[in-house]
N, C-alpha and C positions, 0 to 999 in steps of 0.2 A: 307748296308740297303737293304732290299729286296724290289723290285719294286711294290709288291702288298701290302706292309705294310700300306700305306696311306689309301687305300680303307678299309682294315680291321680296321684301327683305326677310321675311320668315323663311322663304324658300332658300335664300342665300345663306342665312344663318345655319340651316341644316346642311347645306353643301360645303360652305367655306369654313364655318366655325365648328362644324361637327357637333352642333347642339341637337339634342333630341327634342324636336318641335312636335309636341303632342297635340291631341285634339282640342284641348283647352285654348292653346295659343291660336290655332286656326279659327276656332269658334269665336273667341274674343275679337279677332281681326275681321271676321265676316260680320259680326254684329256692328262693329264700328263702321265697316263699309256700308252696310245697309243704312245706318244712321246718317252717314255722309250723303248717300243717294237721296235720302229724304229731305235733307237740308238743301242740297243743290237742286233737286227736282222742284222744290218750292220756289226757286228763284228763276227757273227756266220758263220759257213761253214766248211766243211771237216769232217774228221773222229773223232769220240769220243770214249772214253774208256767205259768199262762196269760200271764205277763208276758214270756215269752221272746221273743215277736214284738216287743214294745216295745223290748227290749233289743237285738235285732238291727237294728231301725230306728235306734236311737241310735248303734250302732256304725257303720252305714253313713254317717249324718250326720257322725259324728266323723271318719270316713275323709276325707270331702271337706274339712272345715275343717282338719284336720291336714295334708293334702296341700297345701292352699294356703299354710299356714303355712311348710312347707318351701320353697316357691317365694319367699315373702316374705323368708325368711332369705337366700337367695341374692341377691335384689335389694338387700337392705339392705347385705350384705357387700361389694357392689361399689362402694358410695358412702360408706360410713362405717367407722370403726375399731370393733373389738370392744367397747371400753370405752363408746363412744357408744351402740352398739346396746343393750348391757346396761342402761345407765343409763336410756335413754328407754323401753325395754320394761318394766323394773321400775317406773318412774315411772307409766306408764300403768296397770299392774296395781294399784298403790297407789291411784291416783285412783279407779279403778272400785270397789275395795273400800271406799274411804272413802264413796263415794256410797251404798252399801247397808249400811254399818256401823251407822247409827242404828237400822236395823230388825232386823238379824240378827246383829250382832257379839256373840260370847261371849268373855269374857276367859279365856284358858287358865290352868290351874294353874301355879304357879311351877316344879313339878318337870318340866313339859314344855318349859319355855323353852330349855334346852340342846339338846334334840332339834329344836325348831323353828329355832333359830339355825343348827344344823348343816345342816338341810334347805335353809334359805334360802342359806347359803354354797355348798353343793353345787350348787344350781340356778343361782346366779350364775356360778360357775366353768364349768358346763356350757354356759351360753349364750355365755360368752366363747370357749370352745373351738370350739363350733359356728360362731360368726361367723367366727373365724379360718379354719376349715376351708373354709366356703362362699366365702370371699374368694379361695381359692387352688385350688379344684377345681370343675368344673361339677357342677350338680345331678344330672345323669344318672349320674355316677360315685359320688356320695356317698349318694344316696337308697337304693340297695339295701343299704347298710350299716346302714340303720335297722333291719333285721331282727335285728341283733345284740342289740337290747333284750331279746329273748326269751332269749338265752343268758345275759345278765347276770341276768335275773330268775330263771332256774333256778339259777344259781350262788349268788346271794345268798339265795335261798329255802332252798337246802341248807345254806349256812353259818350263816345267822342263825336260821332257823326249823326246821332239821333235816328239811326236806321231802325225801321220797325222790326220787332222780333215776332215772327209769324208763328202760327201753330205748327207748321212744318219744321221750323227751326227748333222749337221746343221738343217736338217728338224725336227728331234726329238727335238732338243733344242727349235726351234720355237714353236712347239706344247706345250712343257712344260712351256714356257713363257706365251702363250695364257692361259693355264690352271691356272697358278698363278694369272694372271690378272683377270680372271673370279672369282676366289676365293676371291681376294682382293676387289672386288666391291660389296660384300655382305653387307647387313646391319646387324651389330651384335646385338644380343639380350642383353638386359641389365642384367649384372651380378654383384652383389655387390662383391667387392674384400676385403676380410678380411685378413689383414696381422698381424700375430702374431710373437712373438719372441720365438724361441725354448729354452727350458730350459735344 
């Protein structure tokens, strides 16, 4: 996830979803963004290759596509159940992969299959929970919470890979938590949730 995606998504929520994105949503996202910069800034330093510019461009493009994906999640959640969303989204991914499989598919070794199955199941559960959440709260409230991905990345990096948790990581995490709390304290606008069954 790109760290500017939530801010872009808030703009798209106002334009495409016609949500009233108030100062609290923007403030929460800016706090989360600052927290992210603190975490990322603590990791930077040293020499970089000439490909850094291409990497930055890729991140900016990723921010736009990911932000629009967040808006699509909200739109889907208003008209379909979580299981329908997860089924059709995963079916689309499988269809795209099958299209390119004859050219680039590589069979994984059997010892990787349990990890791949676990990752697939976690992704499916994540999609179900996101769909459930976006059906019950406006995008402007949920989008700032996207910054918590950096908190989980730091936590699991420490637990799984024994990566050091620096003062910058802790400071950035604190800012992200504050941003999420600001977002959570907003009063949601009333939106009728229409749930239909896909045919």
